[in-house]
C-alpha positions in Angstrom: 150.8 -190.6 -91.0 152.0 -191.6 -94.4 150.8 -189.9 -97.7 148.0 -191.8 -99.4 146.8 -193.7 -96.3 143.0 -193.4 -95.1 144.2 -191.4 -92.0 146.4 -189.1 -94.1 146.3 -185.3 -93.5 145.2 -182.8 -96.2 147.9 -182.7 -99.2 150.9 -180.3 -98.0 151.0 -181.1 -94.3 151.5 -184.8 -94.8 154.5 -184.0 -96.7 155.9 -181.6 -94.5 155.5 -184.0 -91.6 157.4 -186.8 -93.4 160.1 -184.5 -94.4 160.5 -183.0 -90.9 160.8 -186.6 -89.5 163.4 -187.5 -92.3 165.4 -184.5 -91.5 165.4 -185.0 -87.7 166.6 -188.8 -88.8 169.3 -187.3 -90.9 170.4 -185.2 -88.0 170.4 -187.7 -85.4 172.3 -190.3 -87.5 174.8 -187.8 -88.5 175.6 -187.3 -84.8 176.5 -190.9 -84.1 180.5 -191.3 -83.9 182.1 -193.2 -86.6 183.8 -196.3 -85.6 184.9 -199.6 -87.0 183.7 -203.1 -86.2 185.3 -205.5 -84.1 185.9 -207.0 -80.6 186.8 -203.4 -79.2 183.8 -201.7 -80.9 182.1 -201.2 -77.8 185.0 -199.6 -76.0 185.6 -197.3 -78.9 182.1 -196.1 -78.8 182.4 -195.3 -75.1 185.5 -193.5 -75.5 184.5 -191.5 -78.5 181.3 -190.5 -76.6 183.0 -189.4 -73.6 185.5 -187.5 -75.8 182.7 -185.5 -77.5 181.1 -184.8 -74.1 184.4 -183.3 -72.7 184.5 -181.1 -75.8 181.1 -180.0 -75.4 181.4 -179.2 -71.7 184.7 -177.3 -72.4 183.1 -175.2 -75.1 180.0 -174.5 -72.9 182.5 -173.4 -70.0 184.5 -171.4 -72.4 181.4 -169.5 -73.6 180.2 -168.6 -70.2 183.3 -167.0 -68.9 183.2 -163.1 -68.8 185.7 -161.4 -71.2 188.9 -160.2 -69.7 189.5 -156.7 -69.8 
C-alpha cells in the first residue's frame, strides 16, 4: 500500500506502514558487512559473516553461563 493509491488505508495508517517498512530496510541494510569490490569479495563476505556468527555465539554462551560465587 502506498499513500494516495486507490487501495490506500486511512490517513495515518498508510504512513505508519510506510515508515515501518523503511525502518526495517534501514536495519537490515545496516547489518550487511562492509566490504570492498573485486575478485576476492565473495570470500571476504563469507569470512566476515562467519566472524560475525562466532561473535554472536560467543556472546550468547557468555550470557548463559552462571555467575561464579
